[in-house]
C-alpha positions as CSV (number, residue, x, y, z in Angstrom):
1,M,0.3,0.0,-0.1
2,P,1.6,3.3,-1.0
3,G,0.9,4.9,2.1
4,D,2.7,2.5,4.2
5,Q,6.5,3.8,3.3
6,T,6.6,7.5,2.1
7,D,10.2,7.5,0.6
8,P,12.1,4.2,-0.8
9,V,14.6,6.3,-1.4
10,V,15.7,9.2,0.7
11,L,19.5,11.5,-0.1
12,L,21.1,13.1,2.9
13,Y,23.0,15.3,1.7
14,V,25.0,18.5,2.6
15,H,25.4,20.1,-0.5
16,A,21.9,21.8,-2.7
17,L,23.5,20.9,-6.3
18,L,24.9,17.2,-5.3
19,G,21.7,16.6,-3.5
20,E,18.9,18.0,-5.8
21,G,21.3,16.6,-9.7
22,I,21.0,14.0,-8.3
23,A,18.0,13.1,-6.9
24,S,16.1,14.3,-9.7
25,Y,18.4,12.8,-11.7
26,V,17.9,9.1,-10.4
27,T,13.9,9.9,-10.7
28,G,14.3,11.0,-14.2
29,E,16.0,7.4,-14.9
30,T,13.6,4.9,-13.0
31,G,10.9,6.6,-12.2
32,V,11.4,6.8,-8.2
33,T,10.5,9.2,-5.9
34,V,14.1,10.9,-4.8
35,R,13.7,12.9,-1.2
36,A,15.6,15.1,-1.2
37,V,17.3,15.9,2.4
38,P,19.7,18.8,4.3
39,V,22.0,17.4,6.3
40,G,21.1,20.1,8.8
41,D,18.0,19.9,9.6
42,S,17.4,16.5,11.4
43,G,13.6,16.7,12.1
44,A,13.2,16.4,8.8
45,V,16.5,13.7,8.4
46,A,14.6,11.9,11.3
47,A,11.5,11.5,9.5
48,A,12.7,10.8,6.0
49,L,14.7,7.4,7.8
50,A,11.6,6.8,10.3
51,G,9.6,6.3,6.6
52,H,11.9,3.1,6.7
53,P,13.5,4.1,3.0
54,R,14.7,1.2,1.3
55,V,17.9,3.1,-0.1
56,V,19.3,5.7,1.6
57,I,22.6,7.8,-0.9
58,F,23.9,10.5,1.3
59,E,27.5,12.7,1.2
60,R,29.5,11.9,3.8
61,C,30.0,14.5,6.6
62,T,30.3,15.5,9.9
63,G,26.6,14.7,10.2
64,V,26.1,11.7,8.9
65,D,28.2,9.2,10.6
66,P,26.8,5.4,8.3
67,A,26.6,3.0,11.2
68,D,24.2,5.4,12.3
69,L,22.6,5.7,9.4
70,S,22.6,1.6,9.2
71,R,20.8,1.4,12.4
72,R,18.2,3.9,11.9
73,A,17.3,2.7,8.2
74,P,17.5,-0.6,9.1
75,G,17.7,-2.9,5.3
76,A,18.3,-0.1,3.6
77,V,20.7,0.0,1.1
78,L,23.7,3.1,1.8
79,I,25.5,4.1,-1.1
80,D,28.4,6.8,-0.7
81,V,28.7,9.7,-2.6
82,S,31.2,11.9,-0.7
83,A,34.3,13.4,-2.5
84,A,37.0,14.5,-2.3
85,V,39.3,18.4,-4.0
86,T,41.0,19.8,-1.4
87,T,45.2,22.4,-1.7
88,G,45.7,21.3,1.6
89,P,47.2,18.0,3.2
90,P,45.8,14.8,1.7
91,V,42.3,13.8,2.3
92,P,42.2,9.4,3.7
93,E,41.0,7.5,1.0
94,Q,37.5,6.8,1.4
95,G,37.0,4.7,-2.0
96,E,36.0,6.2,-5.7
97,P,32.3,7.6,-5.4
98,P,29.9,5.8,-7.3
99,E,29.3,6.2,-10.9
100,V,25.8,7.9,-11.2
101,E,24.3,4.1,-13.3
102,A,25.1,2.8,-10.3
103,I,23.0,5.2,-8.2
104,V,20.2,3.9,-11.0
105,H,20.4,0.4,-11.0
106,A,21.1,0.1,-6.8
107,V,17.2,2.2,-6.6
108,A,15.6,0.5,-9.1
109,G,16.8,-3.9,-8.7
110,V,16.0,-3.1,-4.9
111,G,12.3,-2.1,-3.8
112,A,11.4,-5.8,-4.0
113,R,14.6,-7.0,-1.5
114,H,13.2,-4.6,1.4
115,P,12.3,-6.0,3.7
116,H,8.7,-3.0,4.2
117,A,9.1,-3.2,0.2
118,S,4.2,-2.9,0.6
């Protein structure tokens, strides 16, 4: 039932251009609505994660801890889209951010296997 799951995909962003851009692209490619939420709005983040998302896309930052996301959105696929560009000291290696096609594939294919799927 559609009312049982508010947002199958949640995107937590620091940078609006990145967050809104990924959300728009993924929705256009999959037809799945992506709820883009600024990390700084803790009430909106809590509400979005309480909706049992199937996928949580996030920018790693001080306010976002992947272990905490796993607890708050159990069973969700977590996708870290972080990347760093710096002219200062080296940034610790986080691995390569996923290509947008990998994000689209995860959003399109994860729904039926999620424990809260309607």
